[in-house]
C-alpha positions as CSV (number, residue, x, y, z in Angstrom):
1,X,-26.3,1.3,-11.2
2,X,-26.6,-1.1,-8.2
3,X,-25.4,-4.7,-8.5
4,X,-27.7,-7.5,-7.7
5,X,-27.6,-11.1,-6.6
6,X,-30.0,-13.9,-6.2
7,X,-30.0,-16.8,-3.6
8,X,-29.1,-20.1,-5.2
9,X,-31.5,-22.0,-2.7
10,X,-35.1,-21.5,-2.5
11,X,-36.7,-20.9,0.9
12,X,-40.1,-22.3,1.5
13,X,-41.6,-18.8,2.5
14,X,-39.7,-16.5,0.1
15,X,-38.5,-18.7,-2.8
16,X,-35.3,-17.3,-4.3
17,X,-34.5,-13.8,-3.1
18,X,-33.0,-11.0,-5.1
19,X,-30.6,-8.8,-3.0
20,X,-28.6,-5.5,-3.8
21,X,-25.0,-5.6,-3.1
22,X,-25.4,-3.3,-0.2
23,X,-28.3,-5.3,1.4
24,X,-28.2,-5.6,5.2
25,X,-29.7,-9.1,4.7
26,X,-27.1,-10.3,2.1
27,X,-26.3,-14.0,2.6
28,X,-22.6,-15.1,2.2
29,X,-21.3,-15.0,-1.3
30,X,-21.2,-18.8,-1.7
31,X,-24.9,-18.9,-1.5
32,X,-25.6,-16.3,-4.2
33,X,-25.7,-15.9,-8.0
34,X,-24.5,-12.7,-9.4
35,X,-27.2,-11.0,-11.7
36,X,-25.5,-7.9,-12.8
37,X,-26.1,-4.2,-12.6
38,X,-29.5,-2.8,-13.0
39,X,-31.3,0.5,-12.8
40,X,-34.1,-1.1,-10.8
41,X,-34.8,-4.1,-8.4
42,X,-37.6,-4.9,-10.7
43,X,-35.1,-5.4,-13.6
44,X,-33.0,-7.5,-11.6
45,X,-36.0,-9.6,-10.4
46,X,-37.0,-10.1,-13.9
47,X,-33.7,-11.5,-14.9
48,X,-33.7,-13.8,-11.8
49,X,-37.2,-15.1,-12.9
50,X,-35.6,-16.3,-16.1
51,X,-33.3,-18.4,-13.9
52,X,-35.2,-19.6,-11.0
53,X,-38.7,-19.7,-9.8
54,X,-40.3,-18.4,-7.6
55,X,-38.3,-15.3,-7.0
56,X,-39.1,-12.5,-4.5
57,X,-37.2,-9.2,-3.8
58,X,-35.6,-8.9,-0.4
59,X,-37.6,-6.3,1.8
60,X,-34.3,-4.7,2.9
61,X,-33.1,-4.4,-0.7
62,X,-36.5,-2.9,-1.9
63,X,-36.1,-0.2,0.8
64,X,-32.5,0.6,-0.4
65,X,-33.7,0.7,-3.9
66,X,-36.0,3.6,-2.9
67,X,-33.3,5.8,-1.4
C-alpha cells in the first residue's frame, strides 16, 4: 500500500494537502507529517481530516492513486 503525508502548514488556496510518498509535488520532509500506509488516498485524507482542517488531496497524488 502507498504511504501518505500531509503538509503541516495550511496554504490559503488548498489548506493542508495530502501527498503520496512518490508524489512529484512532495514538499521537503520537514514540512510534512506522516499519515501511514493506506489503500486509497481518500482513506489517508480522512485520517488527515481528523488532525487538520481543511484538507485537500494533491492533484499529482490523486493521479498517481489511479495508476
